[in-house]
C-alpha positions in Angstrom: -14.0 146.3 -184.6 -14.1 143.9 -181.8 -17.8 145.3 -180.6 -19.4 144.5 -183.9 -17.3 141.0 -184.3 -19.3 140.1 -181.1 -22.3 141.6 -181.9 -22.1 139.5 -185.3 -21.8 136.4 -183.6 -24.6 137.1 -180.7 -26.6 137.6 -183.8 -26.0 134.8 -186.0 -26.2 132.5 -182.6 -30.1 134.0 -182.1 -30.3 133.2 -185.9 -29.6 129.4 -185.9 -31.5 129.2 -182.9 -34.2 130.7 -184.6 -35.0 133.3 -182.3 -35.7 136.1 -184.8 -39.1 133.2 -185.3 -39.9 133.4 -181.6 -39.8 137.1 -182.0 -42.0 137.6 -184.6 -44.6 135.1 -183.6 -44.8 136.8 -180.2 -45.2 140.2 -182.0 -48.0 139.0 -184.5 -49.9 137.5 -181.3 -50.1 140.4 -179.7 -51.0 141.7 -183.3 -53.9 139.3 -183.2 -54.9 139.3 -179.5 -55.1 143.5 -179.8 -57.6 143.2 -182.6 -60.2 144.6 -183.9 -59.7 147.9 -182.0 -56.6 147.7 -180.6 -57.6 148.1 -177.2 -58.3 144.6 -176.0 -55.6 143.3 -173.3 -52.9 140.5 -173.9 -52.1 138.1 -171.7 -48.8 137.6 -170.8 -48.6 133.9 -170.0 -50.4 133.0 -173.1 -47.9 135.1 -175.0 -44.6 133.8 -172.7 -45.7 130.6 -173.7 -46.3 130.7 -177.1 -43.0 131.8 -177.7 -41.3 129.3 -175.8 -43.4 126.5 -177.3 -42.4 127.9 -181.2 -38.7 128.1 -179.7 -39.1 124.5 -178.5 -40.8 123.1 -181.8 -37.9 124.4 -184.1 -35.2 123.3 -181.8 -36.6 119.8 -181.7 -37.5 119.7 -185.2 -33.3 120.6 -185.9 -32.1 118.0 -183.6 -34.5 115.6 -185.5 -33.1 116.4 -188.8 -29.6 116.0 -187.4 -30.3 112.8 -186.0 -31.8 111.4 -189.8 -28.7 112.8 -191.3 -26.4 111.0 -189.2 -28.1 107.7 -189.9 -28.0 108.8 -193.7 -25.0 110.5 -193.9 -26.6 113.7 -195.6 -24.6 117.2 -195.0 -26.0 119.4 -192.7 -26.7 123.3 -193.4 -24.8 125.9 -190.6 -27.6 125.8 -188.9 -27.6 122.0 -188.3 -24.3 122.3 -187.8 -24.8 124.5 -185.3 -27.6 122.1 -183.6 -25.4 119.7 -183.5 -22.0 120.6 -182.2 -24.4 122.1 -179.5 -26.8 119.4 -179.1 -25.9 118.3 -175.4 -26.5 121.7 -174.3 -30.0 122.3 -176.3 -31.6 119.3 -174.9 -30.6 120.7 -171.1 -32.3 123.9 -172.4 -35.2 122.3 -173.7 -35.9 120.4 -170.2 -35.6 123.7 -168.8 -38.5 125.3 -171.0 -40.7 122.2 -170.5 -40.7 122.6 -166.7 -41.3 126.6 -167.5 -43.9 125.7 -169.5 -45.5 124.0 -166.7 -45.1 126.4 -164.1 -46.6 128.9 -166.6 -50.3 126.4 -167.1 -51.1 127.8 -163.6 -51.7 131.4 -165.0 -53.2 130.2 -168.3 -57.1 130.8 -168.7 -59.2 127.4 -168.9 -59.9 128.2 -173.1 -56.4 128.6 -173.9 -55.3 125.5 -172.0 -57.7 123.3 -173.4 -56.7 124.8 -177.2 -53.0 124.5 -176.2 -53.4 121.0 -175.2 -54.9 120.1 -177.8 -52.3 121.8 -180.6 -49.6 119.8 -178.7 -50.5 116.1 -179.0 -51.3 117.1 -182.5 -47.8 118.9 -183.0 -46.2 116.0 -180.8 -47.8 114.0 -183.2 -46.1 115.7 -186.0 -42.8 116.3 -184.6 -43.3 112.0 -184.1 -44.1 110.8 -187.9 -41.4 113.9 -189.2 -38.6 112.2 -187.3 -40.0 108.6 -188.5 -39.4 109.5 -192.2 -36.1 109.0 -194.1 -34.7 111.7 -195.4 -35.5 111.1 -199.5 -39.3 110.4 -198.1 -41.7 112.4 -200.6 -43.9 112.5 -197.6 -42.2 115.2 -196.8 -43.3 117.8 -199.1 -46.6 118.2 -196.7 -43.9 119.5 -194.6 -44.9 123.1 -195.7 -48.3 123.2 -195.7 -48.3 121.1 -191.8 -46.3 123.7 -190.4 -48.2 126.7 -192.0 -51.0 125.3 -190.4 -49.9 124.7 -187.4 -47.8 128.1 -187.0 -51.0 129.9 -187.6 -53.4 128.1 -185.4 -51.0 128.6 -182.1 -50.5 132.6 -182.9 -54.1 133.4 -183.7 -55.6 130.6 -182.5 -54.1 131.0 -178.8 -55.0 134.8 -179.1 -59.4 133.9 -180.3 -60.0 131.1 -177.7 -59.9 133.6 -175.1 -62.3 135.9 -177.3 -65.8 135.2 -177.3 -66.5 136.4 -180.7 -64.8 137.0 -183.6 -65.5 139.4 -186.2 -65.3 138.9 -189.9 -62.2 141.1 -189.6 -59.9 139.4 -187.5 -60.8 136.2 -189.5 -60.0 137.6 -192.7 -56.7 139.0 -191.2 -56.5 135.3 -189.9 -56.6 134.1 -193.4 -54.3 136.3 -194.9 -51.3 135.2 -191.9 -51.7 132.0 -193.2 -51.3 132.8 -196.5 -47.8 134.8 -196.1 -46.8 132.0 -193.6 -47.4 129.4 -196.7 -45.7 132.3 -199.1 -43.1 132.4 -196.7 -42.2 128.5 -196.2 -42.6 127.8 -200.3 -40.3 130.7 -200.7 -37.4 129.1 -198.4 -38.2 125.8 -200.1 -37.3 127.6 -203.4 -34.5 129.3 -202.1 -33.2 126.0 -200.3 -33.6 124.1 -203.8 -31.2 127.0 -205.3 -28.6 126.4 -202.3 -28.9 122.8 -202.1 -29.9 120.8 -205.1 -30.0 117.5 -203.9 -31.3 118.5 -200.6 -34.4 116.5 -199.3 -37.6 116.4 -200.4 -39.8 119.7 -200.1 -42.7 121.4 -202.4 -39.9 123.5 -204.2 -38.6 119.8 -205.7 -41.8 117.9 -206.4 -43.2 120.9 -207.7 -40.0 122.6 -209.7 -39.1 125.9 -209.8 -41.2 126.9 -212.5 -44.7 125.8 -211.1 -43.3 127.0 -207.5 -42.7 130.1 -209.0 -45.8 130.5 -210.1 -47.6 129.5 -206.7 -45.5 132.3 -204.9 -46.6 135.2 -207.9 -50.6 133.6 -207.4 -50.2 133.9 -203.7 -48.5 137.6 -203.8 -51.9 138.4 -205.9 -54.1 136.8 -204.0 -52.7 138.4 -200.4 -52.3 142.0 -202.2 -56.0 141.7 -202.7 -57.2 140.5 -199.9 -55.3 143.0 -197.8 -57.2 145.8 -199.8 -60.5 144.7 -199.6 -60.4 144.1 -195.5 -58.3 148.1 -195.4 -61.3 149.5 -197.3 -64.1 147.9 -195.6 -63.2 147.0 -191.9 -64.8 149.2 -189.5 -61.6 149.4 -187.1 -58.6 151.5 -187.6 -56.3 148.9 -186.1 -57.2 146.4 -188.4 -57.2 148.4 -191.4 -53.6 148.7 -190.0 -53.3 145.1 -190.0 -54.5 144.9 -193.3 -51.4 146.8 -194.9 -48.9 145.4 -192.3 -49.9 141.9 -193.7 -50.3 143.6 -197.0 -45.8 144.8 -196.9 -45.2 141.3 -195.0 -46.4 139.4 -198.9 -44.5 142.1 -200.8 -41.8 141.7 -199.1 -41.6 137.9 -199.6 -42.3 138.9 -203.3 -39.3 141.4 -203.7 -36.9 138.2 -202.6 -38.8 135.8 -204.8 -38.7 138.4 -207.7 -34.7 138.8 -207.1 -33.2 135.2 -205.8 -29.7 135.9 -206.3 -29.4 139.0 -204.0 -30.8 137.1 -201.2 -29.0 133.9 -201.3 -25.4 135.8 -200.3 -25.1 134.7 -196.1 -29.0 133.4 -196.0 -30.8 136.5 -196.8 -33.5 135.6 -197.6 -34.0 133.5 -194.0 -32.4 137.0 -191.9 -35.5 139.0 -193.9 -38.0 136.3 -194.2 -37.7 135.7 -191.0 -37.8 139.5 -190.0 -41.0 140.3 -192.1 -43.3 138.9 -188.8 -41.5 141.8 -187.1 -43.3 144.3 -189.1 -46.7 144.2 -186.8 -44.9 145.8 -183.8 -44.9 149.1 -186.1 -49.0 149.2 -185.0 -49.0 147.8 -181.6 
């Protein structure tokens, strides 16, 4: 019994630190790197650096949220309370990981260095802008589409930067992934609005539940149709399997949207919603 209790605590800590998101990003990146035929080599340094950068961005974003909430006296979620309680340790970890990132640069291809430098500048500018906005600023509604774009570009762009050419199926699967990430973030925005009606501005609070629900349903339909098109027209079996995986990812998110009350308890929607990005491991 003690073992399971300890295991639950470790898993909860990993979830608060968004390590499940990090793993999902790494697994999705490996899938993108191996496209279109599944036999392309995966650069280990790029993969490790991507995982570290995703962790850095998520942790820094939460620490910025805590800072803003302190000034505005806004209530903190359990995830943000964890970061607030461990702020000093997390800052040391972040500084150590930045040093590791600098060391890993020496193993990166030149194309990835140029790509990563541009993305780092854009991501840094985004975090700086968000950190200066008050909790109740309506501009925070742009957070979901901005994070969608940055996350997708990081996961897929770091792979594409190493390839001399891109096939239409790779571009199509990258577009599908972009839509899935947006579906995921918009769904989380809706679920958070259910949990915390007085939370800060987001797309869900700006659009309202009806419009957000319609947008999520539309995304699910569009993703399903595009996944089927790629499945039937792609020449490589690995690309076809990737299309099936991405269609399944969207279907899981739709199930959460369809029955929200069943997934609000203990943030099940987050566990499952972030867990869908682990599904590509089934074809690796």
